[in-house]
C-alpha positions in Angstrom: -193.0 140.3 -2.6 -192.2 137.0 -1.0 -188.7 135.1 -0.7 -187.6 131.9 0.2 -185.3 131.6 3.5 -181.8 130.1 3.3 -181.5 126.5 3.3 -181.5 125.2 6.9 -179.0 121.9 6.9 -180.5 119.6 9.7 -179.5 116.0 10.2 -180.0 115.4 13.9 -178.9 118.9 14.7 -180.0 122.4 15.6 -182.2 124.5 13.3 -181.2 128.3 13.7 -184.4 130.2 12.6 -187.1 132.3 14.3 -190.6 130.8 14.3 -192.1 132.1 17.5 -191.1 135.5 18.3 -187.4 135.7 18.9 -187.2 132.0 20.0 -185.0 129.8 18.0 -186.5 126.4 18.2 -184.2 123.6 18.8 -185.0 121.0 16.2 -183.9 117.5 15.9 -184.7 115.4 12.9 -184.3 111.7 12.1 -181.0 110.6 10.7 -180.6 111.2 6.9 -183.4 113.8 6.7 -183.0 117.6 6.0 -185.2 120.4 6.8 -186.0 123.6 4.9 -188.0 126.6 6.0 -189.8 127.5 2.9 -191.9 130.2 3.9 -192.6 132.7 7.0 -196.1 133.6 7.0 -196.9 137.4 7.5 -199.1 137.3 10.7 -201.0 140.4 10.0 -202.0 139.7 6.4 -202.2 135.9 6.4 -202.9 134.9 10.0 -201.7 131.5 11.4 -201.9 128.5 9.1 -203.4 125.2 10.7 -204.6 123.1 7.5 -203.2 122.0 4.2 -203.6 119.9 1.3 -202.1 119.5 -2.2 -204.0 120.2 -5.5 -203.6 118.2 -8.7 -200.9 120.7 -10.0 -198.8 120.0 -6.8 -199.6 123.4 -5.4 -200.4 123.7 -1.7 -203.6 125.2 -0.2 -203.6 126.3 3.3 -206.2 127.8 5.7 -205.6 130.5 8.4 -207.3 129.1 11.8 -209.5 132.0 11.8 -209.3 133.7 8.3 -209.1 132.8 4.5 -207.4 130.2 2.2 -204.1 130.7 0.5 -202.5 128.9 -2.5 -198.7 128.2 -2.6 -196.8 127.5 -5.7 -193.4 126.0 -4.8 -191.3 126.7 -7.9 -191.0 129.5 -8.1 -192.4 130.4 -4.8 -195.5 132.2 -4.9 -198.3 132.8 -2.1 -201.5 134.1 -2.9 -204.8 134.4 -1.2 -207.7 132.7 -2.6 -210.6 134.8 -3.5 -213.4 132.5 -2.6 -215.5 133.2 0.4 -214.1 130.5 2.6 -211.7 130.0 5.6 -211.3 128.9 9.1 -210.9 125.4 7.9 -209.3 122.8 10.2 -209.3 120.3 7.4 -208.8 120.6 3.6 -208.7 117.8 1.0 -208.1 118.2 -2.6 -210.0 115.4 -4.4 -211.0 114.9 -7.9 -210.6 118.5 -9.1 -212.3 119.9 -6.0 -211.5 121.2 -2.7 -213.2 119.9 0.2 -213.1 121.9 3.6 -214.3 121.4 7.1 -214.9 124.7 8.9 -214.9 125.1 12.5 -213.8 128.7 13.2 -215.1 131.3 10.8 -217.7 133.9 11.2 -217.9 134.3 7.3 -219.7 130.9 6.7 -221.3 128.5 9.1 -219.6 125.5 10.3 -219.7 122.4 8.3 -218.3 120.5 5.5 -217.9 122.3 2.1 -217.1 121.3 -1.5 -215.4 124.3 -3.4 -215.0 124.0 -7.0 -214.1 126.2 -10.3 -217.3 126.7 -12.1 -216.1 128.4 -15.2 -212.6 126.6 -15.8 -210.6 129.6 -15.4 -208.3 128.1 -12.8 -209.9 130.0 -9.8 -212.2 128.4 -7.1 -215.2 130.4 -7.0 -218.3 128.2 -6.0 -219.1 127.1 -2.6 -221.5 124.4 -1.6 -222.3 123.4 1.8 -222.6 119.6 2.0 -223.4 119.2 5.8 -223.8 121.9 8.4 -222.0 121.2 11.7 -221.7 122.9 14.9 -218.5 124.9 14.6 -217.1 124.0 18.1 -214.0 126.1 17.9 -210.9 124.0 18.4 -213.2 121.0 19.2 -215.3 121.0 16.0 -215.0 119.7 12.5 -211.4 118.8 11.5 -209.5 116.7 9.1 -210.4 115.1 5.8 -209.0 112.1 3.9 -210.3 110.2 1.0 -210.6 106.4 1.1 -208.1 104.3 -1.0 -210.8 103.2 -3.5 -212.0 106.8 -4.0 -215.5 105.9 -3.1 -215.8 107.8 0.2 -214.4 110.9 2.1 -213.9 110.6 5.8 -214.1 113.5 8.1 -213.4 113.8 11.9 -214.8 116.2 14.6 -214.0 117.0 18.1 -216.4 116.6 21.0 -218.1 120.1 20.8 -219.7 119.2 17.6 -222.3 116.6 17.9 -223.4 114.2 14.9 -226.3 115.9 12.8 -229.7 114.0 13.0 -229.7 113.3 9.3 -226.8 110.8 9.2 -226.9 107.1 9.0 -225.7 105.2 11.9 -223.4 102.6 10.1 -222.8 100.6 13.4 -226.5 99.5 13.7 -228.2 102.5 15.3 -227.8 105.4 17.8 -227.0 103.4 20.7 -224.6 105.4 22.6 -225.0 106.5 26.1 -223.0 108.0 29.1 -223.0 104.3 30.4 -221.7 104.9 34.0 -222.6 102.7 36.9 -221.6 105.5 39.5 -222.8 109.2 39.2 -220.3 111.0 37.0 -218.7 114.2 38.1 -218.2 117.0 35.3 -214.8 118.7 34.9 -214.0 120.5 38.1 -213.3 123.7 36.2 -216.2 123.7 33.9 -214.8 122.6 30.6 -216.9 120.8 28.4 -219.6 120.2 31.0 -222.5 119.9 28.6 -220.8 117.8 26.0 -221.9 114.1 26.4 -221.8 110.9 24.5 -220.9 110.3 21.7 -218.0 112.7 22.1 -215.9 113.2 18.9 -216.9 111.2 15.9 -215.9 110.0 12.5 -218.0 109.9 9.4 -217.7 109.2 5.8 -219.5 110.7 2.9 -219.6 110.2 -0.9 -218.0 112.9 -2.9 -221.2 114.2 -4.2 -222.3 114.8 -0.7 -225.6 112.7 -0.9 -224.7 109.8 1.5 -223.3 110.2 5.0 -222.7 107.4 7.4 -221.3 107.5 11.2 -218.4 105.2 11.2 -216.7 105.6 14.7 -217.1 107.6 17.9 -216.0 108.2 21.4 -213.2 110.5 20.7 -212.2 113.7 22.5 -210.7 115.8 19.8 -209.1 113.9 17.1 -207.8 116.4 14.4 -206.4 114.3 11.5 -207.0 111.2 9.6 -204.9 108.8 7.5 -205.0 105.3 5.9 -202.0 103.0 6.1 -200.7 100.6 3.5 -203.4 98.0 4.1 -206.2 100.5 3.7 -207.0 100.7 7.5 -207.8 104.2 8.9 -206.0 105.8 11.8 -206.5 109.0 14.0 -204.7 110.5 16.7 -206.8 111.5 19.7 -206.1 114.1 22.4 -206.0 113.9 26.1 -207.6 116.3 28.8 -204.5 117.7 30.3 -206.5 119.0 33.3 -207.0 115.5 34.2 -203.2 114.7 34.9 -202.8 112.5 38.1 -206.5 111.1 38.1 -207.6 107.7 37.2 -209.7 108.8 34.4 -206.6 110.6 32.7 -206.0 109.0 29.3 -202.8 110.0 27.2 -203.1 111.2 23.6 -203.2 108.0 21.6 -203.3 106.5 18.1 -206.5 104.7 17.5 -207.7 102.5 14.4 -211.1 103.8 13.1 -213.0 100.6 12.5 -216.6 100.2 11.7 -218.8 100.7 14.6 -216.0 101.4 16.8 -216.4 103.4 20.2 -213.5 104.9 22.2 -215.1 105.8 25.3 -214.5 109.4 25.7 -216.9 110.9 28.2 -217.4 114.1 30.1 -215.3 114.7 33.3 -214.7 111.5 35.3 -216.6 109.4 32.9 -214.0 108.4 30.4 -213.7 104.8 29.9 -210.7 102.8 30.6 -209.2 100.9 27.7 -210.1 97.5 29.1 -213.8 98.1 28.8 -215.1 95.3 26.4 -217.4 97.7 24.7 -214.6 100.1 23.9 -211.8 99.8 21.3 -208.2 99.8 23.0 -205.9 102.3 21.3 -203.2 101.1 19.0 -200.5 103.0 21.0 -200.5 105.5 24.0 -198.2 108.4 23.3 -198.4 110.6 26.3 -199.5 114.3 27.0 -200.0 116.6 24.0 -202.1 118.4 21.5 -202.8 116.2 18.5 -203.1 118.0 15.1 -202.5 116.6 11.7 -202.0 112.9 10.7 -200.8 111.8 7.3 -199.5 108.5 5.7 -195.9 108.3 4.4 -197.0 106.5 1.4 -195.9 108.6 -1.7 -192.9 110.0 -0.1 -189.4 109.7 -1.3 -188.2 108.3 2.0 -186.7 105.0 3.0 -189.2 101.9 3.2 -189.7 102.1 7.0 -190.9 105.7 6.7 -192.9 105.3 3.5 -194.9 102.6 5.6 -195.3 104.9 8.7 -198.2 107.0 9.8 -197.0 110.5 10.9 -198.7 112.1 13.8 -198.3 115.8 14.9 -198.4 117.0 18.3 -198.7 120.9 18.6 -198.0 121.5 22.3 -194.8 119.6 22.6 -193.6 120.3 19.1 -193.2 116.8 17.9 -193.7 114.9 14.7 -193.9 111.2 15.4 -193.4 108.3 13.0 -195.8 105.5 13.9 -194.5 102.3 12.9 -197.5 99.9 12.9 -197.1 96.1 13.1 -200.3 93.8 12.7 -200.9 91.4 15.7 -203.7 89.2 15.1 -206.8 91.2 13.9 -205.5 94.6 15.1 -202.2 96.5 15.3 -199.4 97.3 17.7 -197.1 100.2 17.0 -193.9 101.8 18.0 -193.4 105.6 17.9 -190.4 107.4 16.7 -189.7 111.1 17.2 -189.2 111.8 13.7 -188.9 115.6 14.3 -188.8 117.3 17.8 -188.4 120.8 19.1 -188.9 123.1 21.9 -190.7 125.9 19.9 -192.4 124.6 16.7 -196.2 124.1 17.1 -196.8 121.8 14.2 -200.4 121.9 12.9 -200.8 119.9 9.6 -198.5 117.9 7.0 -199.0 116.5 3.5 -196.7 114.6 1.2 -195.9 116.9 -1.9 -195.8 115.7 -5.4 -192.0 115.9 -5.1 -192.0 113.2 -2.5 -191.2 115.6 0.2 -193.1 116.1 3.4 -194.4 119.6 4.0 -195.7 120.8 7.3 -196.9 124.0 9.0 -196.3 125.5 12.4 -198.6 128.0 13.7 -202.2 128.0 15.3 -203.7 130.2 18.0 -202.6 133.3 16.2 -198.9 132.4 16.8 -196.2 133.1 14.2 -196.7 130.7 11.4 -194.4 129.1 8.8 -194.2 126.3 6.0 -191.3 123.7 6.2 -190.3 121.0 3.9 -188.6 117.6 5.0 -186.6 115.6 2.6 -184.4 112.7 2.7 -180.7 113.0 1.6 -179.4 109.9 2.9 -178.1 106.7 1.1 -181.0 104.2 1.5 -183.3 103.4 -1.4 -186.4 105.5 -1.8 -188.0 103.4 -4.4 -191.9 103.5 -3.9 -193.1 100.5 -1.8 -196.0 98.7 -3.0 -198.9 98.7 -0.4 -199.7 95.2 0.6 -203.0 93.6 1.3 -204.1 93.2 5.0 -202.4 90.3 6.7 -204.5 87.1 7.1 -205.3 87.8 10.6 -207.6 90.6 9.5 -209.7 88.3 7.3 -212.3 87.3 9.8 -212.5 90.7 11.3 -213.2 92.3 8.0 -215.6 89.5 6.8 -217.7 90.5 10.0 -218.3 94.0 8.7 -221.8 93.8 7.3 -222.2 90.3 8.0 -225.8 88.8 8.2 -225.1 85.2 8.8 -225.9 84.6 12.5 -223.9 81.3 12.7 -220.7 83.1 11.4 -221.4 86.1 13.8 -222.2 83.8 16.9 -219.1 81.6 16.5 -216.9 84.8 16.4 -218.2 86.3 19.7 -216.1 83.8 21.7 -213.0 84.2 19.5 -209.6 84.5 21.3 -208.8 87.8 19.4 -210.4 90.9 21.0 -210.6 92.6 17.9 -212.6 89.8 16.2 -215.0 89.6 19.3 -215.7 93.3 19.1 -216.5 93.2 15.3 -218.6 90.2 15.9 -220.7 92.0 18.5 -220.9 95.1 16.2 -222.4 92.8 13.5 -224.8 91.1 15.9 -226.3 94.5 16.8 -227.1 94.9 13.1 -229.6 92.1 13.4 -233.0 92.3 15.3 -232.6 90.8 18.6 -235.5 88.5 18.0 -233.2 86.8 15.6 -230.9 85.7 18.4 -232.6 86.1 21.5 -233.4 82.3 21.9 -229.5 81.4 21.5 -228.6 83.5 24.6 -230.1 81.1 27.1 -228.4 78.1 25.8 -224.9 79.7 25.7 -222.5 78.6 28.3 -219.1 80.3 27.2 -218.5 83.4 29.5 -216.7 85.1 26.7 -219.5 85.0 24.3 -222.1 85.7 27.1 -220.4 89.0 27.9 -220.4 90.1 24.3 -224.1 89.2 23.9 -224.5 91.1 27.2 -223.4 94.3 25.6 -225.7 93.8 22.7 -228.6 93.2 24.9 -227.9 96.4 27.0 -227.8 98.2 23.6 -230.8 96.6 21.9 -232.9 94.8 24.4 -235.6 95.7 26.7 -235.5 95.8 30.6 -236.7 92.3 31.0 -234.2 91.0 28.5 -231.3 92.8 30.4 -232.6 91.4 33.8 -232.4 87.9 32.5 -229.1 88.5 31.1 -227.8 89.8 34.4 -229.1 86.5 36.2 -227.0 84.5 33.5 -223.9 86.5 34.2 -224.3 86.2 37.8 -224.4 82.4 37.7 -220.8 82.4 36.1 -218.0 81.2 38.3 -215.8 84.4 38.8 -212.6 82.8 40.3 -212.3 80.5 37.2 -212.2 83.4 34.9 -208.7 84.9 33.8 -208.0 88.6 34.4 -209.3 89.7 31.1 -212.6 87.5 31.5 -213.1 89.1 34.9 -212.9 92.6 33.5 -215.3 91.7 30.7 -217.8 90.3 33.1 -217.6 93.2 35.5 -218.2 95.7 32.6 -221.0 93.7 31.0 -222.9 93.6 34.5 -222.2 97.2 35.0 -223.3 98.2 31.6 -226.7 96.2 32.0 -227.3 97.9 35.2 -226.6 101.4 34.2 -228.8 101.0 31.1 -231.7 99.0 32.7 -231.4 98.9 36.4 -231.4 96.2 39.0 -228.5 95.0 40.9 -229.3 92.6 43.6 -227.8 90.1 46.1 -226.7 87.7 43.3 -224.2 90.0 42.3 -222.9 90.6 45.8 -222.9 86.9 46.3 -220.9 86.4 43.1 -218.3 89.1 43.6 -218.0 90.1 47.4 -215.9 87.1 48.4 -213.4 87.8 45.6 -212.5 91.3 46.4 -209.7 92.1 46.6 -208.3 90.5 43.5 -204.5 90.2 42.4 -205.1 92.5 39.6 -205.5 96.2 40.1 -207.8 96.8 37.2 -209.9 94.0 38.5 -209.9 95.6 41.9 -211.0 99.0 40.3 -214.1 97.4 38.9 -214.9 95.3 41.8 -214.8 98.3 44.0 -217.0 100.2 41.5 -219.8 97.7 41.3 -219.7 96.7 45.0 -219.9 100.3 46.0 -222.9 100.7 43.6 -224.5 97.6 45.3 -223.7 98.9 48.8 -221.9 95.8 49.8 -221.5 95.6 53.6 -217.9 94.8 53.2 -216.6 97.2 50.5 -215.6 100.0 52.8 -213.3 97.9 55.0 -211.8 96.1 52.2 -211.1 99.3 50.1 -209.8 101.3 52.9 -207.3 98.4 53.6 -206.2 98.5 49.9 -205.9 102.4 50.3 -203.5 102.0 53.4 -201.1 99.7 51.6 -200.0 102.9 49.7 -198.5 100.9 46.8 -196.0 102.9 44.8 -197.2 103.9 41.4 -194.4 104.5 38.9 -194.7 107.9 37.0 -194.7 107.6 33.3 -191.5 108.6 31.4 -192.8 112.2 30.3 -190.2 114.4 31.5 -188.1 114.9 28.4 -191.3 115.5 26.5 -192.8 117.8 29.0 -189.6 119.9 29.0 -190.4 121.0 25.4 -193.0 123.5 26.3 -192.6 125.4 29.6 -196.3 126.4 29.7 -198.0 123.2 29.0 -195.3 121.0 30.5 -195.2 122.6 34.0 -198.1 120.5 35.1 -196.7 117.2 33.8 -193.4 118.0 35.6 -195.2 118.9 38.7 -197.0 115.8 38.6 -194.0 113.6 38.1 -192.1 115.1 41.1 -195.1 114.8 43.2 -197.0 111.9 41.9 -200.4 111.1 43.4 -202.1 107.5 43.5 -204.6 107.2 40.8 -205.6 103.9 42.2 -206.4 105.3 45.6 -208.3 108.2 43.9 -210.3 105.7 42.1 -211.1 103.9 45.5 -212.1 107.2 47.2 -214.3 108.3 44.0 -216.1 104.9 44.6 -216.6 105.0 48.2 -218.2 108.4 48.2 -221.5 106.8 47.2 -221.5 104.1 50.0 -223.8 105.2 52.7 -223.3 102.6 55.5 -221.9 100.9 57.2 -219.0 103.1 58.2 -217.3 103.1 61.7 -216.1 106.3 63.0 -212.3 105.1 62.5 -213.1 104.4 59.0 -214.6 107.8 58.3 -211.6 109.4 59.7 -209.2 107.2 57.6 -211.3 108.3 54.5 -211.5 111.8 55.1 -207.8 112.1 56.2 -207.0 110.9 52.6 -208.4 113.9 51.0 -206.1 116.1 53.0 -203.1 113.9 51.9 -204.2 113.9 48.1 -204.4 117.5 48.1 -200.8 117.8 48.8 -200.0 115.9 45.7 -199.9 117.5 42.2 -201.8 116.8 39.1 -203.5 118.7 36.3 -205.5 122.1 36.7 -208.7 120.1 37.6 -206.9 117.6 40.0 -207.6 119.5 43.4 -211.1 120.5 42.1 -212.0 116.8 41.6 -210.7 115.8 45.0 -212.9 118.7 46.6 -215.9 117.4 44.6 -215.5 113.8 45.6 -215.3 114.9 49.2 -218.3 117.0 48.7 -220.1 114.0 47.4 -219.0 111.8 50.4 -220.5 114.4 52.8 -223.7 114.4 51.0 -224.0 110.7 51.5 -222.9 110.6 55.3 -225.3 111.1 58.2 -225.9 114.5 59.8 -223.9 112.9 62.9 -221.1 111.9 60.7 -220.9 115.4 59.1 -220.5 117.1 62.5 -217.8 114.8 63.5 -216.0 115.2 60.3 -216.3 119.0 60.5 -214.8 118.9 63.9 -211.7 117.1 62.8 -210.8 120.1 60.6 -209.0 117.8 58.1 -209.2 120.1 55.1 -208.7 123.8 54.8 -210.9 125.8 52.2 -209.0 128.5 50.4 -210.8 131.9 50.5 -209.4 134.1 47.7 -211.0 137.2 49.4 -209.4 136.6 52.9 -206.5 138.8 54.1 -206.1 140.9 50.9 -203.1 143.1 50.9 -203.9 146.7 51.0 -203.7 149.2 48.1 -202.1 152.6 48.8 -203.5 154.4 45.6 -204.7 156.8 44.5 -205.7 155.0 41.5 -206.9 156.3 37.9 -208.6 154.9 34.8 -205.7 153.3 33.2 -205.5 152.8 29.6 -203.9 150.3 27.5 -201.6 152.9 26.2 -200.6 153.7 29.8 -199.8 150.2 30.7 -198.1 149.3 27.6 -196.0 152.5 27.8 -194.5 151.6 31.2 -190.6 152.1 30.9 -189.0 151.3 34.2 -190.1 147.8 34.8 -186.5 147.0 35.8 -187.4 149.0 38.9 -190.2 147.2 39.8 -190.6 145.6 43.3 -191.6 142.1 42.4 -192.7 141.1 45.9 -194.9 144.1 46.1 -196.0 143.2 42.6 -197.1 139.6 43.9 -199.0 141.4 46.5 -200.8 143.6 44.0 -201.4 140.5 42.1 -203.5 139.3 45.0 -205.0 142.8 46.0 -206.5 143.4 42.5 -208.2 139.9 42.6 -206.1 138.3 40.0 -205.2 135.5 42.3 -208.9 134.7 42.8 -209.2 133.4 39.1 -205.5 132.7 38.1 -203.0 130.6 39.6 -199.1 130.9 39.7 -197.1 128.0 40.8 -200.0 126.0 41.9 -201.4 128.8 44.1 -204.5 130.8 43.3 -207.8 130.2 41.6 -208.7 128.3 38.5 -211.4 130.2 36.8 -209.0 131.7 34.4 -205.8 130.9 32.6 -202.7 129.7 34.4 -200.2 132.4 34.6 -197.2 130.5 35.9 -195.1 131.2 32.6 -197.1 134.0 31.3 -194.1 136.1 30.5 -193.0 133.5 27.9 -196.2 133.9 26.0 -197.3 137.6 26.4 -195.9 141.1 25.8 -196.6 144.0 28.1 -199.3 145.2 25.6 -201.0 141.8 25.7 -201.4 141.9 29.5 -202.7 145.4 29.4 -205.4 144.6 26.7 -206.3 141.3 28.8 -206.7 143.4 31.9 -208.4 146.5 30.6 -210.2 144.9 27.6 -211.1 141.4 28.7 -214.0 141.1 26.1 -211.6 141.4 23.3 -210.6 137.9 23.1 -212.4 135.1 25.2 -211.1 131.5 25.2 -213.9 128.9 24.7 -212.4 127.2 27.8 -213.3 130.0 30.1 -216.3 131.9 28.4 -219.6 132.2 30.0 -222.9 131.3 28.2 -225.7 133.8 27.5 -228.9 132.1 28.2 -232.0 133.5 26.8 -235.3 132.3 28.7 -238.5 132.1 27.1 -239.9 134.6 29.4 -237.5 137.3 27.9 -235.1 137.3 30.8 -231.5 136.5 30.7 -228.8 134.5 32.6 -225.2 134.9 32.2 -222.9 132.1 33.8 -220.8 128.8 33.4 -222.9 125.7 32.7 -221.4 123.3 35.1 -223.8 120.3 34.7 -227.2 119.2 33.7 -229.3 116.9 35.7 -232.7 115.6 34.7 -233.1 118.5 32.0 -232.0 121.0 34.7 -228.9 123.2 33.9 -226.7 124.0 37.0 -225.1 127.4 36.2 -222.4 129.1 38.2 -223.0 133.0 37.9 -220.0 134.1 39.9 -216.6 133.7 38.4 -214.9 133.8 41.6 -216.9 131.0 43.2 -218.3 128.1 41.1 -219.8 126.8 44.3 -222.5 129.3 44.1 -225.2 128.1 41.5 -228.5 128.6 40.2 -230.7 126.0 38.2 -232.5 126.6 35.0 -234.8 124.2 33.5 -233.9 123.3 29.8 -237.7 123.8 28.9 -237.5 127.4 30.1 -234.4 128.0 27.8 -235.0 129.6 24.3 -231.2 129.8 23.3 -227.8 129.4 24.6 -224.8 131.1 23.0 -221.3 132.2 24.0 -221.4 135.4 26.1 -219.6 138.4 24.5 -218.8 139.6 27.8 -215.7 138.1 29.7 -216.3 136.6 33.0 -213.2 138.7 34.2 -214.4 142.1 35.3 -212.7 145.0 33.5 -210.2 147.6 34.9 -209.3 145.6 38.3 -206.0 147.7 38.2 -207.8 151.0 38.4 -207.2 151.2 42.2 -203.4 151.1 41.7 -201.1 154.1 41.7 -198.4 154.2 39.2 -195.7 152.6 41.3 -198.1 149.6 42.2 -199.0 149.3 38.6 -195.5 149.1 37.6 -194.8 146.5 40.3 -197.6 144.3 39.2 -196.8 144.4 35.6 -193.1 143.7 36.5 -194.3 140.7 38.5 -196.2 139.3 35.5 -193.5 140.1 33.1 -191.1 137.9 35.2 -193.3 134.8 35.3 -191.0 132.6 33.1 
């Protein structure tokens, strides 16, 4: 029934095979390696594969993103569906004779972590046991699994739409997370993940019998895979929020070490923490834009030594498998990335090292055509197995601090020169009752130690403790601190205030005279805290910095972005019309400052918004600018608002204004009618663009940066959809609803219903947009009045918007859409 494709020879050359439709992906591979396409997955019967593991017989087990499980015997090739009631698994792990699965997208079983076994010894998996129920979370739910090197634990990672369950131990000292923002956060301007708050995505570990669970790390956006390196340290590859391109809170995809009690600072909307916050772990490596999927260790591969010691990180969007080469540095790591495999059309999802020492990886996901590949080494270098080495000496103190109870050991490490040691010491301190170390705080003079202690006080102490700590920090000599010390102090003060209130003249006296600083990161944090404190000089100083217009160097992402026309367009647009993230941060801070402003300062500030809107960024970039402006107007006086309105510095786009006329007469067009259009070559594309606006498509969908943002960007739609796909999306919008654009169906306790997009929540009040065309029109619903919230089965896109068009107008519209390449 199935057959293996011909061998595809590839050594830094082109792979001539079809993976996505009729597109031949242009694949390049590291020197000395060879790629084979093993199996083309029949989409109709086996779906699109996203996860994979190797059983004890060397067979592969895979999962369709939305469907069942499949077992692949490699020699001879045999692919068979497993009969067990299981699927939609984003993570699979074969461990000690059992299959562990994390389920995120399957209507057959609920979301969570499962153990699947062969109960009667006939070689067939038949018994399913739910270990831990978790919110499914779609593509942001439960993901990858990996066993610890000692076999005592299994680790699982989840995305930010699946909160940790209540019945889990908090391995890092307690449930101490919060949003921790000094200034009011703004949610995503387009509504994505607006209700998802701290701790974001997380990593937990559990015993193989499922009886004990511990939360290990948190603050990720959507890390998909996990892998241990040769030293027994755990790594993951966290995702970015591509809609944030061009903003100061954008964080690229990144490699993170998963350590005990680590926090990586993902927060909703504008709230993502910069990596220099002392209560956040910095990434090992920033990679750039992408969509992280599988992560696998090279240990066990018949590869040269360098590649055996590497961690491999897969990027779905830009069709790249990175070899991450880790180098210990002190008590942490630095890393180099190597593009081990690259392509322009190969959406990689997961990888494993097979029993034969080859790497097997999958392409697929999101119902695209899927395939199984094998990478093997054919060069001349030795492939003898490397011996995993112990962690270098620099890690000894860091590892000793995990679970440390000796206060003297902990306290001495709080001021250590190595950031990773300081972080581990602070986590250990938080395991101890504050009563055990409270008296030591007052006598402490080391600024570095005091800042670490301040984080612990913010997390564990009472308001009175926090206020005493603030007084101590305010007495430190700011100019004598180095850049890292200044950033630590500013974050410690901001964290104490955000958790426990109080920010007074002592802080203004300490900081105001030293703004601006020579370092831009320090200026960001000075501006943040001084704006919160309503410093009388912060407006003038910040506007002076904004007027300098220092040129910011765009990142080197152009080649990467070119590998995916759909997802790369925003990157290319941003790089060619690069905005100032630093000035956007300043504008974001100044929006809360109420006085004093001169008229000229107000004019300069609001002129910036008009200039910033001319720059390019991600899909939420302009929405964020609009919302910052809105907040600033709210904090202005009524007299100022009248003057600002008279200046007419910004133009608001009205999607319903000056709509092109429709000739008609129309009819009730069917999917078959639209899919059967034969004369698209005769379409008037200019008129098609007019019909795109006339039928209100442009009110929700943008093309080339113009149009609405409530629905998917259609700039390169022809590269993704066939005519029938467009027909179904327009006429039957309820058939497939992306979780990024779906509305919620809210059932109230009085029996009434509300359907809309949950934009925000303030003081237990949900802010809900009920109009897909205009998210500025909202209603408020108290959480206490809500019985349930579930995804709405009805698309926010109205059906049959094309029914006013005649045959020629419909042809022109579809011709226009099919030419959006």
